[in-house]
C-alpha positions as CSV (number, residue, x, y, z in Angstrom):
1,M,-8.4,18.6,4.6
2,D,-9.8,18.0,1.1
3,Q,-10.7,14.5,0.2
4,Q,-7.6,12.5,-0.6
5,Q,-7.6,10.4,-3.8
6,V,-6.2,6.9,-3.0
7,G,-5.2,4.7,-5.9
8,I,-4.5,1.0,-5.2
9,L,-2.7,-0.7,-8.0
10,V,-3.9,-4.2,-8.8
11,F,-2.6,-6.8,-11.2
12,N,-3.0,-10.5,-11.9
13,D,-1.8,-12.7,-9.0
14,V,-2.1,-9.8,-6.5
15,E,-2.4,-10.9,-2.9
16,V,-6.0,-10.3,-1.8
17,L,-5.5,-9.0,1.7
18,D,-2.6,-6.8,0.5
19,F,-5.0,-4.5,-1.2
20,C,-8.3,-5.3,0.5
21,G,-7.0,-4.6,4.0
22,P,-5.8,-1.0,3.1
23,F,-9.0,-0.5,1.0
24,E,-11.1,-1.2,4.0
25,V,-9.1,1.1,6.3
26,F,-9.1,4.1,3.9
27,S,-12.8,3.6,2.9
28,V,-14.1,3.7,6.5
29,A,-11.6,6.1,8.1
30,R,-13.2,9.1,9.7
31,K,-12.3,12.0,12.0
32,N,-15.7,11.4,13.7
33,F,-17.8,8.3,13.5
34,D,-20.9,9.8,15.1
35,T,-22.5,10.4,11.7
36,G,-21.8,6.9,10.5
37,L,-20.5,6.1,7.0
38,E,-23.2,7.7,4.9
39,A,-21.4,10.9,4.2
40,P,-18.2,10.9,2.0
41,G,-15.1,10.3,4.1
42,P,-11.7,11.9,3.9
43,F,-10.4,9.3,1.4
44,K,-11.8,8.3,-2.0
45,V,-10.4,4.8,-2.8
46,S,-10.1,3.5,-6.3
47,L,-8.5,0.4,-7.9
48,V,-6.1,1.0,-10.8
49,A,-4.8,-1.6,-13.3
50,E,-2.9,-1.6,-16.5
51,T,-6.2,-2.1,-18.3
52,K,-9.9,-2.2,-17.3
53,Q,-10.1,-5.9,-17.8
54,L,-10.9,-8.1,-14.8
55,I,-8.0,-8.9,-12.6
56,T,-7.6,-12.4,-11.1
57,S,-6.0,-12.4,-7.7
58,R,-3.6,-15.1,-6.4
59,A,-6.5,-16.9,-4.7
60,G,-8.8,-16.6,-7.7
61,M,-10.9,-13.6,-6.6
62,R,-11.8,-11.5,-9.7
63,V,-11.7,-7.8,-9.4
64,Q,-12.9,-5.0,-11.7
65,P,-10.5,-2.0,-11.7
66,D,-12.0,1.5,-11.6
67,Y,-9.3,3.0,-13.8
68,D,-6.6,2.0,-16.2
69,L,-3.2,3.7,-16.4
70,V,-4.4,6.1,-19.0
71,N,-7.6,7.4,-17.4
72,C,-6.5,7.3,-13.8
73,P,-7.0,10.7,-12.2
74,H,-4.5,12.5,-10.0
75,L,-3.6,10.5,-6.9
76,D,-2.7,11.9,-3.5
77,I,-1.9,8.4,-2.2
78,L,-0.5,5.6,-4.4
79,L,-0.4,2.1,-2.8
80,V,1.2,-0.9,-4.5
81,P,0.3,-4.3,-3.0
82,G,2.3,-7.5,-3.4
83,G,1.7,-11.1,-4.4
84,F,3.3,-13.5,-6.8
85,G,2.4,-11.2,-9.7
86,T,5.0,-8.7,-8.6
87,R,7.8,-10.9,-10.0
88,R,6.2,-10.7,-13.5
89,E,5.3,-7.0,-13.2
90,M,8.9,-6.1,-12.3
91,D,9.7,-6.6,-16.0
92,N,6.6,-4.6,-17.2
93,Q,8.4,-1.4,-18.0
94,P,5.3,0.7,-18.9
95,L,3.8,-0.2,-15.5
96,V,7.1,0.5,-13.7
97,D,7.3,3.9,-15.5
98,W,3.8,4.7,-14.5
99,I,4.5,3.9,-10.8
100,A,7.6,6.2,-11.0
101,E,5.6,9.1,-12.5
102,R,2.6,8.8,-10.2
103,A,4.9,8.4,-7.1
104,W,6.6,11.7,-8.0
105,Q,3.2,13.4,-8.2
106,A,1.7,11.8,-5.0
107,S,2.1,13.2,-1.5
108,T,2.2,9.6,-0.1
109,V,3.6,6.5,-1.7
110,A,3.1,3.1,0.0
111,S,3.7,-0.6,-0.6
112,V,2.5,-3.8,1.1
113,C,4.5,-7.0,1.1
114,T,6.4,-7.5,-2.2
115,G,4.8,-4.4,-3.7
116,S,8.0,-2.8,-2.5
117,L,9.9,-4.6,-5.3
118,L,7.9,-2.7,-7.8
119,L,8.8,0.6,-6.0
120,G,12.4,-0.5,-6.1
121,K,12.3,-1.2,-9.8
122,A,10.8,2.3,-10.2
123,G,13.8,3.8,-8.5
124,L,11.9,4.8,-5.4
125,L,13.9,2.9,-2.7
126,E,17.3,4.3,-3.5
127,G,18.8,5.8,-0.3
128,K,15.6,4.9,1.6
129,R,14.7,2.7,4.5
130,A,12.2,0.1,3.6
131,T,10.9,-3.4,4.3
132,T,8.9,-6.2,2.7
133,H,7.6,-9.8,3.4
134,F,10.1,-11.6,5.6
135,M,10.8,-14.2,2.9
136,V,11.9,-11.6,0.5
137,L,14.1,-9.4,2.7
138,D,17.3,-10.9,1.3
139,M,16.0,-10.5,-2.3
140,M,15.2,-6.9,-1.7
141,Q,18.7,-6.2,-0.4
142,E,20.3,-8.0,-3.3
143,L,18.2,-6.2,-5.9
144,F,18.4,-2.8,-4.3
145,P,21.7,-2.5,-2.5
146,G,21.2,1.3,-2.0
147,T,18.2,0.6,0.2
148,K,18.5,0.2,4.0
149,V,16.4,-3.0,4.5
150,E,14.7,-2.9,7.9
151,R,14.3,-6.5,9.1
152,G,12.9,-5.9,12.5
153,L,10.0,-3.5,11.7
154,H,6.4,-4.2,10.8
155,F,6.2,-1.1,8.6
156,V,8.6,1.7,7.8
157,E,8.1,5.4,7.2
158,D,10.7,7.4,5.4
159,G,9.5,10.8,4.3
160,K,6.5,10.3,2.1
161,L,7.4,6.6,1.5
162,F,5.7,3.9,3.5
163,T,6.5,0.2,3.2
164,S,5.3,-2.8,5.2
165,A,5.8,-6.4,5.9
166,G,3.6,-9.1,4.4
167,V,-0.1,-9.3,3.7
168,S,-1.9,-8.4,7.0
169,A,0.7,-5.7,7.7
170,G,-0.9,-3.6,5.1
171,I,-3.7,-2.8,7.6
172,D,-1.2,-1.5,10.0
173,L,0.5,0.5,7.3
174,A,-2.8,2.1,6.2
175,L,-3.6,2.9,9.8
176,S,-0.2,4.6,10.1
177,I,-1.0,6.7,7.1
178,V,-4.4,7.6,8.5
179,S,-2.6,8.6,11.8
180,R,-0.2,10.9,9.9
181,L,-2.9,12.6,7.9
182,L,-5.9,12.7,10.3
183,G,-4.2,12.2,13.7
184,E,-3.7,9.2,16.0
185,E,-7.2,9.5,17.5
186,A,-8.8,9.1,14.1
187,A,-6.6,6.1,13.4
188,R,-7.5,4.5,16.7
189,M,-11.2,5.0,16.1
190,T,-10.8,3.5,12.6
191,A,-9.1,0.5,14.1
192,R,-11.8,0.1,16.7
193,Y,-14.5,0.4,14.0
194,I,-13.0,-2.5,12.0
195,E,-12.3,-4.3,15.3
196,Y,-8.6,-4.5,14.6
197,P,-6.0,-4.0,17.3
198,F,-4.3,-0.6,16.9
199,P,-0.5,-1.2,16.4
200,E,1.0,-0.1,19.7
201,T,4.4,-1.4,18.7
202,N,6.1,-1.5,15.3
203,A,8.1,-4.6,15.9
204,R,7.9,-7.2,13.2
205,R,5.5,-9.9,14.2
206,V,7.2,-12.8,12.4
207,A,10.7,-13.8,13.5
208,V,13.4,-13.2,10.9
209,A,16.4,-15.4,10.9
């Protein structure tokens, strides 16, 4: 498999673990860990933002994007994280249009937490199964009535679309993408390398009323 280009969208008030968790998974994933991490892996991970200006996360971490929307290269995998900033970005039509265009081109489209709301605004959840942070499930169903909202699942696969529950669930989502593209054994080895329990079940880990 040729190296996959992974673009993770970032914006002000993005949730740190939403994008850092998947970034770590994709950046260390390997079919074989015997040679270590010196050689390029199967995924090249980049951060993309509306502009190249520093992004300030919800917790105050400042992040330098690799690309802006104009100079971003072709993406095989588009991942949209969540955070309080998604509420504002839902009304950012140029960004929503960019997500829709890049999602059409990508072979895999994913969201973590409330990043799914941006996918929904881009028209990508219509007729699809999806999930989001447990506190936003009702909002998702209200905003996107054509979506089958999965309340009991930690992450959801529907064709090339992957969505997950909140924050740390993005690690499990990224491992599920690695499993699809590289095989389960590679995903298990990646989880072992980062000392994270491989998701043996897809049941949501937080009770939903």
